[in-house]
C-alpha positions, 0 to 999 in steps of 0.5 A: 671688160672680161673675155668671153670663154668659147662654148665649147671650152665651157662643155669641156669643162663641164664635162670634166667636173662631172666625172668627179674625179678631182675635187671642183676646186682643183678643176677650176684651178686647172682650167684657170677659172673661179670656183664660183664660175665653174659651180654655175655653168654646172647649175646652167648646164643641169637646167638644159639637160632638165636635171634641176628645174628652172629656165636657162634664160632666166634673168641673164640667161646663158653665161655672160661670158659665153656668145651666142653664135651668130647666123652667117649673112647670107645663110639659106639664100639659095634655100628652096622648098623641097620639091614634090618630086613627081616625075613626068611619066610617060613623056617624050624626051624634053630635047624634043620641045625645042625641035619642035619650036625650031620646025615652027619658025622654019613654017612647020605647023606644030600639030603636024610636028607633034603628031609625028613625034608621037605627043600631043601639042598641049604638052609642048605648049606646056613645056613652053610656058615653064620650060623647067620643072620644079625638079629641074629647079630644085637640082639646080639649087642643090648643085650650086649649094653643093658646089659652094660647100666643095668650094669651102673644103676640097675634102668633102665627098658627096656624103659630107655635102649630103649631110652639110646640105641636110644641114642648110634646109635642103632635102635630098638622098645621098644617091641624088647628091652623088649623082649631081656632084658627079655630073659636076665632077665634085669629088673629094681631093683624097678620092682619086689615088694618083701614085706616088707623082699627086701633088699636094695643094697649093701654098696660100700663104709664104712660110714666115717662121723658116723653122724659128720657134721662137717668139719674143711675147705672147700671141706673137707667133702660133703653129696648129696642126691636126691630129686624130686617135681611134676609138670604139665610136670611131675616130676623134680629131683633135686641132690644137694652137699652141703659143710658141712663146709659153708653149701653151695650148691656147685654143682647140677644138675637138670633133668626130670629123676632120673638116675645115670647120674643125680648124675654123672652131680651134681658130675661134676659140683661139682669139676668143680667149687671147684676143690677138693682133697680127699674130702669125699662124703657122701650119702645113699645108692641110686641106683644112688650112686651106680653105676659103672659111680658114682663111676668111676667119684669119683675114677677119680677126687680123691674123696673118697665114703662115705655111711650111713646105711638102713633106717636110715635117720639121717646118711644124716640129714644135706642134709636132712635139706637143702631139708627140707627148699627147701620143705618149701620156694619154691616146696610147696609154689603153684603149678608149671606149667612146669619143667622150671619155678620150675627149675628156681626157685630152682636155685635162691633160692639156690644162694640167700639163701647162701648170705642170710646166710652169711650177718646173720653172718656178712660176707656181700655178696660175690663180683665176685672177691671174689668169683673167688679168693676163687674158685680158691683157693678152700676156702669157705669164 
């Protein structure tokens, strides 16, 4: 059965084709797909963008090679309808209500205690029937969700947590999220500088490569890392995964934020294209690669994690060499006005560089048939 192309890969191919800098036949060969497939992707993209009439879901709908994202199980379990946000003004501190209840146990009438403390007994009985307000309950739900988000990615500060809460359907302002995070001491691991004596996070895997960047076959050893580059719109982050046997980038993900989801998306794209079994995935000790979301993705796909030492760039030299070439050939060639233009340049360079290396080795260019065959067999040419 043909392998499913990741949705991010499909969008990048369409974006490069729309730029019109090369014939569609050349673009299809560079990306290892058939020309008919590229035409179909362009047609569906035009329908989705409203450029041409038609329904993207007609017949087979989206391209059959593209898998729809499935909702995470358990997502939204703690979602709560937004609170009315009405504060009870003119009422005493809530700590006084338990005092009235304790004194009532000792035999002091509730009416007398409430009169001395300066509030009505109706307010006390209303609190006893419902100790927590809608606001308290909503804050508790937001706090639980914020703790889960921060636990998945310790690099998140309150701003990123607020963004993730909004995506999950919670209604909360940034100041409110900051207050709740401060109460729970939820800070980004990069927020507080502790000088040169600060320690990095503990490794979650052993170093299985030990600077041996060779592989006996395809999909046996992968290395991964994240790089960044500034544009006129802000920074753009690239997470790439490289096969040590073929020196090919088997998966990548590009985004405007350096989160654990960036590394997870790159890993999922590589798995979708290669379908590896027992592959070693080596990285540094970045928080994105130590996040629970990344570890769960490794385990779910039967991959084995590996992690280098702190401050030892040689432990991931194979990936650093790729980023050096990318820096010289793409990133530093000129100033990039926006993220989309830089993204397209990175994608084109990654694909064409691999085919250039094949020609230098006398292997020739991969045809679409070869690409499909090698992808299905999980072997690189």
